[in-house]
C-alpha positions in Angstrom: 25.3 57.3 -39.8 27.0 53.9 -39.9 26.7 54.3 -43.8 28.9 57.5 -43.5 31.2 56.0 -41.6 31.7 53.2 -44.1 31.9 55.6 -46.8 34.6 57.5 -45.2 36.5 54.5 -44.4 36.2 53.7 -48.3 37.5 56.9 -49.1 40.6 56.9 -46.7 41.5 53.3 -47.3 40.8 53.6 -50.9 39.4 50.3 -51.1 35.7 49.8 -52.5 35.4 46.3 -51.0 35.0 47.5 -47.3 32.0 46.0 -45.8 29.7 47.0 -42.7 31.0 45.4 -39.7 30.5 45.4 -36.0 33.1 47.8 -35.4 31.6 50.3 -37.8 28.1 50.0 -36.1 29.8 50.4 -32.6 31.4 53.7 -33.9 28.0 55.0 -34.8 27.0 54.2 -31.6 29.6 56.1 -29.9 28.7 59.2 -32.3 25.2 58.7 -31.5 25.8 58.6 -27.6 28.2 61.8 -27.8 25.2 63.6 -29.3 22.8 62.5 -27.0 24.8 63.1 -24.2 25.6 66.7 -25.3 21.9 67.4 -26.4 20.3 65.7 -23.2 22.8 64.9 -20.5 21.6 61.2 -21.1 23.7 57.7 -22.2 21.9 55.9 -24.9 21.3 52.8 -22.3 19.2 55.3 -20.4 17.1 56.2 -23.5 16.4 52.4 -24.1 19.0 51.9 -26.9 21.7 49.8 -27.2 24.7 51.0 -25.6 28.2 51.0 -27.5 31.1 48.4 -26.7 33.9 50.7 -24.9 35.9 47.8 -25.0 36.0 47.7 -28.6 36.3 51.4 -29.2 39.5 51.0 -26.8 40.8 48.0 -28.8 40.4 50.0 -31.8 42.2 53.1 -30.5 45.1 50.9 -29.5 45.3 49.1 -32.9 45.2 52.7 -34.4 48.1 53.9 -32.2 50.2 50.7 -32.8 49.8 51.2 -36.5 50.9 55.1 -36.2 54.0 54.3 -34.4 56.5 53.7 -36.9 60.3 55.4 -37.8 59.2 57.7 -39.9 63.1 58.5 -41.1 63.4 54.6 -41.8 60.3 54.8 -44.0 61.3 58.0 -45.7 64.7 56.1 -46.8 62.5 53.1 -47.8 60.5 55.1 -50.0 63.3 57.2 -51.8 65.0 54.1 -52.4 62.0 52.3 -54.2 61.2 55.5 -56.0 64.6 55.4 -57.5 63.8 51.7 -58.4 60.6 52.7 -60.1 62.1 55.5 -62.4 65.1 52.8 -63.7 
């Protein structure tokens, strides 16, 4: 599953150089734990498997939210200005 996540990240970021890391493994553990909880009502730790690092997930979510908080209108103006420079 972590390979699927890595592949998805490479596609969305258009960067084939992204390597497997602890954050990707943690995302896979979170997804596996969600499936286990839905299927049998148990967390991974109760099944003898390593538990995901929830603090890492919270940090990732905060970083993602921070990256999404930008002025869309300002970015649109910058893009329009730079597109004109490309065509001149």
